[in-house]
C-alpha positions in Angstrom: 129.1 66.1 8.0 132.1 67.1 6.1 135.1 64.8 6.0 138.0 66.2 8.0 141.4 66.5 6.5 143.9 63.8 7.5 146.8 64.8 9.7 150.2 64.0 8.3 152.4 61.9 10.6 155.7 60.2 10.4 155.7 56.5 9.5 155.2 54.5 12.6 156.3 51.1 13.8 154.9 48.9 16.6 154.5 51.0 19.7 157.7 51.0 21.7 159.9 49.4 19.1 163.5 50.5 18.6 162.7 52.7 15.7 159.7 54.4 17.3 161.6 57.2 19.0 158.6 59.6 19.3 156.6 57.1 21.3 159.6 56.1 23.5 160.3 59.7 24.5 156.5 60.2 25.2 156.4 57.0 27.2 159.5 57.9 29.3 158.2 61.4 30.0 154.8 60.1 31.0 156.3 57.4 33.3 158.5 59.9 35.1 155.5 62.3 35.6 153.3 59.4 36.9 155.9 58.5 39.4 155.9 62.0 40.7 152.1 62.2 40.7 151.8 58.9 42.6 154.1 60.3 45.2 152.0 63.4 45.5 148.8 61.3 45.8 150.2 60.0 49.1 152.3 62.9 50.1 149.5 65.5 50.0 147.2 63.7 52.4 150.2 62.8 54.6 151.1 66.5 54.8 147.5 67.3 55.7 147.2 64.5 58.3 150.7 64.5 59.9 152.0 68.0 59.4 148.8 70.1 59.6 146.7 67.7 61.7 143.8 68.0 59.3 140.3 66.5 59.8 138.9 63.6 57.8 136.6 66.0 56.1 139.5 68.3 55.1 141.3 65.3 53.6 138.2 64.5 51.6 138.0 68.1 50.3 141.6 67.9 49.3 141.0 64.8 47.2 137.8 66.3 45.8 139.7 69.5 44.7 142.0 67.4 42.5 139.0 66.1 40.4 136.6 69.0 40.7 138.0 70.7 37.5 136.6 67.8 35.4 133.1 69.1 36.4 134.0 72.7 35.9 136.0 72.8 32.7 135.9 69.2 31.3 133.5 69.9 28.5 135.0 73.1 27.1 138.5 71.7 27.5 137.6 68.9 25.0 136.2 71.4 22.5 139.3 73.6 22.8 141.7 70.7 22.5 140.0 69.6 19.2 140.8 73.1 17.8 144.4 73.3 19.1 147.7 71.5 18.6 148.1 69.1 21.4 151.8 69.2 22.3 151.9 73.0 23.1 148.9 72.5 25.4 150.7 69.7 27.2 153.9 71.8 27.6 152.0 74.7 29.1 150.3 72.3 31.5 153.6 70.8 32.6 155.0 74.3 33.3 152.0 75.4 35.3 152.0 72.1 37.3 155.7 72.6 38.1 155.2 76.0 39.6 152.1 74.9 41.6 153.7 71.9 43.2 157.0 73.7 43.9 155.0 76.3 45.9 154.1 73.6 48.5 157.6 72.7 49.8 158.6 76.4 49.6 155.7 77.5 51.7 156.3 74.6 54.2 160.0 75.6 54.6 159.0 79.2 55.2 156.4 78.1 57.8 153.5 79.4 55.7 151.8 76.2 54.5 148.1 75.8 55.3 145.3 73.5 54.4 143.8 76.2 52.2 147.1 76.4 50.3 147.1 72.6 49.7 143.5 72.7 48.5 144.2 75.6 46.1 147.2 73.8 44.6 145.2 70.6 44.2 142.4 72.5 42.5 144.6 74.4 40.0 146.8 71.4 39.3 143.7 69.4 38.7 142.6 71.9 36.1 146.0 71.6 34.4 145.6 67.8 34.4 142.2 68.1 32.7 143.8 69.9 29.7 146.9 67.7 29.7 144.9 64.4 29.9 142.5 65.4 27.2 145.3 66.5 24.8 147.3 63.4 25.7 144.5 61.0 24.7 144.1 62.8 21.4 147.9 63.0 20.8 148.6 59.3 21.2 146.9 58.2 18.0 149.3 60.6 16.1 152.2 58.6 17.5 151.1 55.1 16.7 148.9 53.5 14.1 145.4 52.3 15.1 146.4 48.6 15.2 149.1 49.4 17.7 147.0 51.5 20.1 146.2 48.6 22.4 149.9 47.8 22.7 150.8 51.5 23.2 148.1 51.8 25.9 149.2 48.6 27.6 152.8 50.0 27.8 151.6 53.3 29.1 149.2 51.8 31.6 151.8 49.2 32.6 154.4 51.9 33.3 151.7 54.0 35.1 151.0 51.0 37.3 154.7 50.5 37.9 154.9 54.2 38.9 152.0 53.7 41.2 153.9 50.9 42.8 157.1 52.8 43.2 155.6 56.3 43.9 153.7 55.6 47.2 156.5 53.5 48.6 159.0 56.3 47.9 156.5 58.9 49.3 156.1 56.9 52.5 159.8 56.5 53.0 160.5 60.1 52.1 157.8 61.2 54.5 159.2 59.0 57.2 162.8 60.3 56.9 162.7 63.7 55.1 159.2 64.9 55.4 156.2 64.5 53.1 156.8 67.9 51.4 160.0 66.5 49.8 157.8 64.0 47.9 155.8 66.9 46.5 159.1 68.6 45.4 159.9 65.4 43.5 156.6 65.6 41.7 157.3 69.2 40.7 160.6 68.2 39.1 158.9 65.3 37.3 157.0 67.8 35.2 160.3 69.3 34.0 161.3 65.8 32.7 157.9 65.4 31.0 158.3 68.7 29.2 161.8 67.9 28.0 160.6 64.5 26.7 157.7 66.1 24.9 160.1 68.5 23.2 162.0 65.5 21.8 159.0 64.1 20.1 159.2 64.7 16.3 155.6 64.1 15.0 154.2 66.6 12.6 151.0 68.2 14.0 149.8 71.1 11.9 147.3 73.5 13.3 143.8 72.5 12.2 142.4 75.0 9.6 138.7 75.8 9.6 136.8 77.2 6.7 134.1 79.9 7.3 131.3 77.4 7.2 133.1 75.3 9.8 133.4 78.1 12.3 131.0 77.1 15.2 130.4 78.2 18.7 132.1 76.4 21.6 128.6 75.5 22.8 127.8 73.8 19.6 131.0 71.8 19.6 130.3 70.7 23.2 126.8 69.6 22.2 128.1 67.6 19.3 130.5 65.7 21.6 127.7 65.1 24.2 125.3 64.0 21.5 127.8 61.5 20.0 128.2 59.7 23.4 124.4 59.9 24.2 123.5 58.2 21.0 126.2 55.6 21.0 125.1 52.4 22.9 128.7 51.5 24.0 130.2 54.8 24.9 127.0 55.8 26.8 127.3 52.6 29.0 131.0 53.0 29.6 130.6 56.6 30.6 127.7 55.8 33.0 129.6 52.9 34.6 132.7 55.1 35.0 130.7 57.8 36.8 128.9 55.4 39.2 131.9 53.3 39.9 134.3 56.2 40.5 131.8 57.9 42.8 131.6 54.7 45.0 135.3 54.0 44.8 136.2 57.6 45.7 134.3 57.4 49.0 137.0 55.0 50.1 139.8 56.9 48.3 139.1 60.0 50.3 139.6 58.3 53.7 142.0 55.5 52.9 145.2 57.1 54.2 143.4 58.4 57.3 142.0 54.9 57.8 145.4 53.2 57.6 147.1 55.7 59.9 144.4 56.5 62.5 142.2 53.3 62.6 144.6 50.5 61.6 147.5 52.2 63.3 150.3 52.0 60.7 153.1 54.6 60.3 153.3 57.0 57.3 156.2 54.9 55.9 154.3 51.6 56.1 151.2 53.3 54.6 153.2 54.2 51.5 154.6 50.7 51.3 151.2 49.1 51.6 149.7 51.2 48.8 152.8 50.6 46.7 152.5 46.8 47.1 148.9 46.9 46.1 149.8 48.8 42.9 151.4 45.6 41.7 147.8 44.7 40.7 148.0 47.4 38.1 151.2 46.0 36.7 149.6 42.6 36.5 146.5 44.0 34.8 148.6 45.8 32.1 150.5 42.5 31.4 147.3 40.4 31.1 145.0 42.8 29.3 146.0 41.9 25.7 146.1 38.2 26.5 142.6 38.1 27.9 141.3 40.3 25.1 142.8 38.0 22.4 141.6 34.9 24.1 138.0 35.9 24.9 137.4 39.0 22.8 137.4 42.6 23.9 133.8 42.8 25.1 133.9 39.5 27.0 137.3 40.3 28.5 136.1 43.5 29.9 133.2 41.7 31.6 135.5 39.0 32.9 138.0 41.5 34.3 135.3 43.6 36.1 133.2 40.7 37.3 136.0 38.6 38.8 138.2 41.4 40.3 135.8 44.0 41.7 134.3 41.8 44.5 137.8 41.4 46.0 137.5 45.0 47.1 135.1 43.7 49.8 138.2 42.5 51.7 139.5 46.0 52.3 137.4 47.0 55.3 138.4 43.8 57.1 141.9 45.2 57.4 143.5 45.3 60.9 147.0 45.6 62.2 149.5 42.8 61.9 148.4 39.8 59.9 145.1 41.6 59.1 147.0 43.8 56.6 146.8 40.7 54.3 143.1 41.6 53.7 144.1 45.0 52.4 147.0 43.7 50.2 145.1 40.8 48.6 141.9 42.7 48.1 143.5 45.6 46.4 145.9 43.7 44.3 143.2 41.5 42.7 140.8 44.5 42.5 143.4 46.7 40.7 144.5 44.0 38.3 141.1 43.6 36.8 140.2 47.3 36.8 143.4 48.2 35.0 143.1 45.5 32.4 139.5 46.6 31.8 140.6 50.2 31.5 143.2 49.4 28.9 140.7 47.5 26.8 138.1 50.3 27.1 140.6 53.1 26.5 142.0 51.5 23.3 138.4 50.9 22.1 137.5 54.5 22.6 140.6 55.8 20.7 140.1 53.4 17.9 136.3 53.8 17.7 135.8 57.5 17.9 136.2 59.7 14.7 139.4 61.7 14.9 137.7 65.1 14.8 135.5 64.2 17.8 138.2 62.5 19.9 139.1 65.5 22.1 135.5 66.2 22.9 134.6 62.6 23.4 137.6 62.1 25.7 136.7 65.1 27.8 133.0 64.2 28.0 133.8 60.6 29.0 136.2 61.9 31.6 133.7 64.5 32.8 131.1 61.8 33.4 133.5 59.3 34.8 135.9 61.5 36.8 133.1 63.8 37.7 132.0 61.3 40.2 135.3 61.5 42.0 134.9 64.8 43.8 131.4 64.0 44.7 132.5 60.7 46.1 135.4 62.2 47.9 133.2 64.8 49.6 130.8 62.1 50.6 133.6 60.0 52.0 134.9 63.0 54.1 131.4 63.6 55.5 130.7 59.9 56.2 134.1 59.4 57.8 133.3 62.2 60.3 129.7 61.0 60.9 129.8 57.1 61.0 133.5 56.3 61.2 136.2 55.3 58.7 135.6 51.5 58.6 131.9 51.9 58.0 132.6 54.4 55.3 134.8 52.0 53.5 132.2 49.3 53.7 129.7 51.6 52.0 132.3 52.3 49.3 133.2 48.7 48.4 129.6 47.5 48.4 128.6 50.3 46.0 131.6 49.7 43.8 130.7 46.0 43.5 127.1 46.6 42.7 128.1 49.1 40.0 129.4 46.3 37.8 125.8 45.3 37.1 125.6 48.3 34.7 128.1 46.5 32.3 126.4 43.1 32.6 123.0 44.6 31.8 124.3 46.5 28.7 124.6 45.5 25.0 128.3 44.7 25.7 127.2 41.3 27.2 125.9 40.2 23.8 129.2 40.7 21.9 132.5 38.8 21.8 134.4 41.9 20.6 133.7 45.6 20.8 133.2 47.2 17.4 135.9 49.1 15.5 133.7 52.0 14.3 130.2 53.4 14.9 127.5 52.1 12.6 126.5 55.7 11.9 128.1 59.0 12.7 
């Protein structure tokens, strides 16, 4: 395989330092966008349940639509991103997402909003997210040096978790006093902020030039990315675990808002606050990820985080009104803290470990396998919620999520202290 030309970048400092302006603009834009997205994650099902009186199955379809594009265009997106400059792709995705989410409050104020409109917006915005996320994962290594990737990912994941703390609470309060569609309007505006911040990033990213003998079909590019993951003992395991765990977790995710409102009996405002409080677990996970990895090694830290935290999810279906809400808060806070810490360790490993010319395809393929389980799980959750009830559906979800951790403990990861820095052979 021919060696790829190195991409020229500006000198970098530790991620987030006073002199690292490019990363700070990128970080601020992403944080703002995540706040908006976390508001929409609550506002969309609230609009469906409260304003449109949608069924549990419809809410499950709505969640599935957000993630279905990973199954439809995830692989070609990775191959395309490897051939294109990343920032223009992200700017286009921001513009498309702004228009899509703006259409929801406009339709609602005109009295034209339907469940079909919501699902269509979720599907098309999900497609934009596929391209943005794939480009974003490949763009970050241009902003910071490899040794600073864990710190950069921790900052980004920490602010994302903080956004997930603030966003649902804001969405719940907005829904209570102004209507849930206003929360979706806020998300639309957040994409404008993201685009402005991206325009402020000053990192040289020349278009990749290909010689005649490097011109290959899109199908061959996709096969190369798939083959790299299939042959690699670590990426293969992480992709498999992500797919199984996300499938099981999304069964609950599809019905959670409906469960809290219709079964537990809390208001839309309290629902947003509860989900916001549990998002503190993500903030904690971002804060402790580097400490645990440095203390125990990256491989052992991942197993510790997953093995200790995931069983706390079993408290969630015990949730009842009043004091019983403690089960939901405690279970989700501990669950999210370990999951987020593990995700930071695993994400930094993938960015550091994967050859630069394969990073887009590898990211897209990993996301396809991992996030591809989400729409399938969401549809399953919607069907089960209608057939056996919401609480029983959540029991199935949390038991499946807990058992999925066995995939990691039976893998080669258990024999290492640290995950490797590079493949033994490419």
